[in-house]
GUZAKE-847366 format. One record per atom (N, C-alpha, C): residue in three letters; x, y, z; atom name; residue number from 1. Coordinates in nm, 4 decimals, decimal comma. Each point is the difference from the previous one (the first is absolute). Example, Ala and Ser with C-alpha at 12.3 -4.5 7.8 and 13.67 -1.06 7.14 Angstrom:
REM residues 2
   code          X          Y          Z   site   pos
    Ala     1,3190    -0,5690     0,7800      N     1
    Ala    -0,0890     0,1190     0,0000     CA     1
    Ala     0,0900     0,1200     0,0000      C     1
    Ser    -0,0350     0,1050    -0,0720      N     2
    Ser     0,0820     0,1190     0,0060     CA     2
    Ser    -0,0770     0,1090     0,0730      C     2
REM end
This chain:
REM residues 58
   code          X          Y          Z   site   pos
    Unk   -10,9938    -2,2398     2,1438      N     1
    Unk     0,1399    -0,0397     0,0045     CA     1
    Unk     0,0909     0,1204    -0,0232      C     1
    Unk    -0,0426     0,0911    -0,0869      N     2
    Unk     0,0838     0,1148    -0,0318     CA     2
    Unk     0,0212     0,0903     0,1210      C     2
    Unk    -0,1016     0,0147     0,0836      N     3
    Unk     0,0128     0,0857     0,1173     CA     3
    Unk     0,0987    -0,0586     0,1002      C     3
    Unk     0,0068    -0,1322     0,0094      N     4
    Unk     0,0951    -0,0631     0,0918     CA     4
    Unk     0,1435     0,0211    -0,0454      C     4
    Unk     0,0207    -0,0020    -0,1311      N     5
    Unk     0,1349     0,0225    -0,0521     CA     5
    Unk     0,0431     0,1435     0,0258      C     5
    Unk    -0,0899     0,0935    -0,0230      N     6
    Unk     0,0327     0,1403     0,0249     CA     6
    Unk     0,0268     0,0229     0,1484      C     6
    Unk    -0,0818    -0,0595     0,0855      N     7
    Unk     0,0203     0,0128     0,1446     CA     7
    Unk     0,1337    -0,0601     0,0430      C     7
    Unk     0,0352    -0,1125    -0,0586      N     8
    Unk     0,1288    -0,0628     0,0299     CA     8
    Unk     0,1156     0,0903    -0,0406      C     8
    Unk    -0,0096     0,0634    -0,1172      N     9
    Unk     0,1071     0,0883    -0,0440     CA     9
    Unk     0,0068     0,1269     0,0837      C     9
    Unk    -0,1129     0,0489     0,0485      N    10
    Unk     0,0015     0,1184     0,0863     CA    10
    Unk     0,0667    -0,0322     0,1336      C    10
    Unk    -0,0308    -0,1163     0,0550      N    11
    Unk     0,0646    -0,0413     0,1252     CA    11
    Unk     0,1495    -0,0202    -0,0204      C    11
    Unk     0,0365    -0,0608    -0,1117      N    12
    Unk     0,1419    -0,0204    -0,0270     CA    12
    Unk     0,0718     0,1327    -0,0233      C    12
    Unk    -0,0707     0,0999    -0,0550      N    13
    Unk     0,0615     0,1307    -0,0197     CA    13
    Unk     0,0301     0,0665     0,1340      C    13
    Unk    -0,0919    -0,0102     0,0954      N    14
    Unk     0,0273     0,0563     0,1322     CA    14
    Unk     0,1179    -0,0713     0,0670      C    14
    Unk     0,0056    -0,1309    -0,0144      N    15
    Unk     0,1122    -0,0756     0,0563     CA    15
    Unk     0,1309     0,0398    -0,0670      C    15
    Unk    -0,0013     0,0107    -0,1324      N    16
    Unk     0,1220     0,0363    -0,0714     CA    16
    Unk     0,0388     0,1457     0,0220      C    16
    Unk    -0,0964     0,0862     0,0275      N    17
    Unk     0,0331     0,1387     0,0329     CA    17
    Unk     0,0732     0,0060     0,1338      C    17
    Unk    -0,0441    -0,0803     0,0948      N    18
    Unk     0,0714    -0,0064     0,1283     CA    18
    Unk     0,1399    -0,0596    -0,0194      C    18
    Unk     0,0096    -0,1006    -0,0848      N    19
    Unk     0,1305    -0,0600    -0,0310     CA    19
    Unk     0,0914     0,1031    -0,0662      C    19
    Unk    -0,0574     0,0830    -0,0875      N    20
    Unk     0,0787     0,1043    -0,0658     CA    20
    Unk     0,0427     0,1076     0,1004      C    20
    Unk    -0,0847     0,0283     0,0958      N    21
    Unk     0,0367     0,0948     0,1054     CA    21
    Unk     0,1193    -0,0514     0,0800      C    21
    Unk     0,0008    -0,1289     0,0291      N    22
    Unk     0,1161    -0,0592     0,0677     CA    22
    Unk     0,1233     0,0043    -0,0889      C    22
    Unk    -0,0193    -0,0116    -0,1300      N    23
    Unk     0,1135     0,0089    -0,0917     CA    23
    Unk     0,0556     0,1412    -0,0032      C    23
    Unk    -0,0859     0,0996     0,0141      N    24
    Unk     0,0483     0,1376     0,0049     CA    24
    Unk     0,0771     0,0282     0,1288      C    24
    Unk    -0,0254    -0,0784     0,1037      N    25
    Unk     0,0753     0,0125     0,1251     CA    25
    Unk     0,1241    -0,0897    -0,0009      C    25
    Unk     0,0323    -0,0540    -0,1158      N    26
    Unk     0,1181    -0,0849    -0,0215     CA    26
    Unk    -0,0034    -0,1293     0,0812      C    26
    Unk    -0,1183    -0,0552     0,0216      N    27
    Unk    -0,0114    -0,1288     0,0662     CA    27
    Unk    -0,0054    -0,1145    -0,1008      C    27
    Unk    -0,0478     0,0301    -0,1190      N    28
    Unk    -0,0067    -0,0960    -0,1111     CA    28
    Unk     0,0542     0,0688    -0,1241      C    28
    Unk     0,0404    -0,0780    -0,1000      N    29
    Unk     0,0475     0,0640    -0,1235     CA    29
    Unk    -0,1154     0,0658    -0,0765      C    29
    Unk     0,0228     0,1225    -0,0421      N    30
    Unk    -0,1046     0,0746    -0,0695     CA    30
    Unk    -0,0209    -0,0524    -0,1416      C    30
    Unk     0,1015    -0,0611    -0,0598      N    31
    Unk    -0,0145    -0,0531    -0,1356     CA    31
    Unk    -0,0867    -0,1260    -0,0034      C    31
    Unk    -0,0336    -0,0547     0,1146      N    32
    Unk    -0,0952    -0,1120     0,0051     CA    32
    Unk    -0,1409     0,0528     0,0271      C    32
    Unk    -0,0125     0,0969     0,0872      N    33
    Unk    -0,1327     0,0471     0,0387     CA    33
    Unk    -0,0649     0,0891    -0,1056      C    33
    Unk     0,0776     0,0778    -0,0725      N    34
    Unk    -0,0569     0,0915    -0,0986     CA    34
    Unk    -0,0704    -0,0716    -0,1153      C    34
    Unk     0,0610    -0,1004    -0,0636      N    35
    Unk    -0,0729    -0,0688    -0,1074     CA    35
    Unk    -0,1232    -0,0752     0,0493      C    35
    Unk     0,0044    -0,0530     0,1205      N    36
    Unk    -0,1173    -0,0697     0,0534     CA    36
    Unk    -0,1159     0,0959     0,0226      C    36
    Unk     0,0301     0,1178     0,0533      N    37
    Unk    -0,1037     0,1003     0,0212     CA    37
    Unk    -0,0547     0,0502    -0,1331      C    37
    Unk     0,0866     0,0214    -0,0971      N    38
    Unk    -0,0441     0,0428    -0,1325     CA    38
    Unk    -0,0890    -0,1054    -0,0645      C    38
    Unk     0,0352    -0,1266     0,0121      N    39
    Unk    -0,0797    -0,1078    -0,0579     CA    39
    Unk    -0,1380    -0,0087     0,0639      C    39
    Unk    -0,0072     0,0163     0,1295      N    40
    Unk    -0,1296    -0,0046     0,0687     CA    40
    Unk    -0,0892     0,1164    -0,0425      C    40
    Unk     0,0566     0,1192    -0,0110      N    41
    Unk    -0,0785     0,1150    -0,0437     CA    41
    Unk    -0,0433    -0,0169    -0,1450      C    41
    Unk     0,0873    -0,0523    -0,0833      N    42
    Unk    -0,0339    -0,0244    -0,1405     CA    42
    Unk    -0,1155    -0,0990    -0,0132      C    42
    Unk     0,0012    -0,1052     0,0784      N    43
    Unk    -0,1075    -0,0993    -0,0074     CA    43
    Unk    -0,1326     0,0559     0,0502      C    43
    Unk     0,0033     0,0865     0,0994      N    44
    Unk    -0,1237     0,0632     0,0474     CA    44
    Unk    -0,0608     0,0859    -0,1095      C    44
    Unk     0,0827     0,0703    -0,0745      N    45
    Unk    -0,0506     0,0885    -0,1049     CA    45
    Unk    -0,0415    -0,0778    -0,1244      C    45
    Unk     0,0752    -0,1032    -0,0361      N    46
    Unk    -0,0241    -0,0679    -0,1269     CA    46
    Unk    -0,1203    -0,0946     0,0025      C    46
    Unk    -0,0293    -0,0634     0,1115      N    47
    Unk    -0,1102    -0,0971     0,0038     CA    47
    Unk    -0,1358     0,0668    -0,0180      C    47
    Unk    -0,0342     0,1080     0,0705      N    48
    Unk    -0,1319     0,0611    -0,0235     CA    48
    Unk    -0,0117     0,0685    -0,1355      C    48
    Unk     0,1118     0,0440    -0,0579      N    49
    Unk    -0,0068     0,0720    -0,1260     CA    49
    Unk     0,0011    -0,0933    -0,1208      C    49
    Unk     0,0116    -0,1291     0,0212      N    50
    Unk    -0,0016    -0,0952    -0,1113     CA    50
    Unk    -0,1409    -0,0084    -0,0575      C    50
    Unk    -0,0109     0,0232    -0,1298      N    51
    Unk    -0,1304    -0,0033    -0,0648     CA    51
    Unk    -0,0022    -0,1131    -0,1017      C    51
    Unk    -0,1167    -0,0585    -0,0159      N    52
    Unk    -0,0168    -0,1002    -0,1037     CA    52
    Unk    -0,0169     0,0736    -0,1324      C    52
    Unk     0,0903    -0,0223    -0,0895      N    53
    Unk    -0,0046     0,0687    -0,1280     CA    53
    Unk    -0,0301    -0,0983    -0,1119      C    53
    Unk    -0,0544     0,0498    -0,1064      N    54
    Unk    -0,0306    -0,0822    -0,1164     CA    54
    Unk     0,1288    -0,0285    -0,0750      C    54
    Unk     0,0300    -0,1270    -0,0196      N    55
    Unk     0,1243    -0,0380    -0,0662     CA    55
    Unk    -0,0219    -0,0468    -0,1428      C    55
    Unk    -0,1175     0,0192    -0,0496      N    56
    Unk    -0,0272    -0,0355    -0,1396     CA    56
    Unk    -0,0647    -0,1364    -0,0117      C    56
    Unk    -0,0481    -0,0281    -0,1189      N    57
    Unk    -0,0600    -0,1295    -0,0293     CA    57
    Unk     0,1063    -0,1017    -0,0333      C    57
    Unk    -0,0249    -0,1233     0,0383      N    58
    Unk     0,0996    -0,1049    -0,0308     CA    58
    Unk    -0,0460    -0,0837    -0,1164      C    58
REM end
């Protein structure tokens, strides 16, 4: 399941990069495309780096 999520975020990053390219050509607002691209890149980096850590005894 984890590989499908990463693959989905990679595909969405390519789509959002193209959307950001159109925003740089002033076809779309850049203040909408920039946070979306940042969020997609953040999710690609954060999901594989998440580690199960010991949270103590309950």
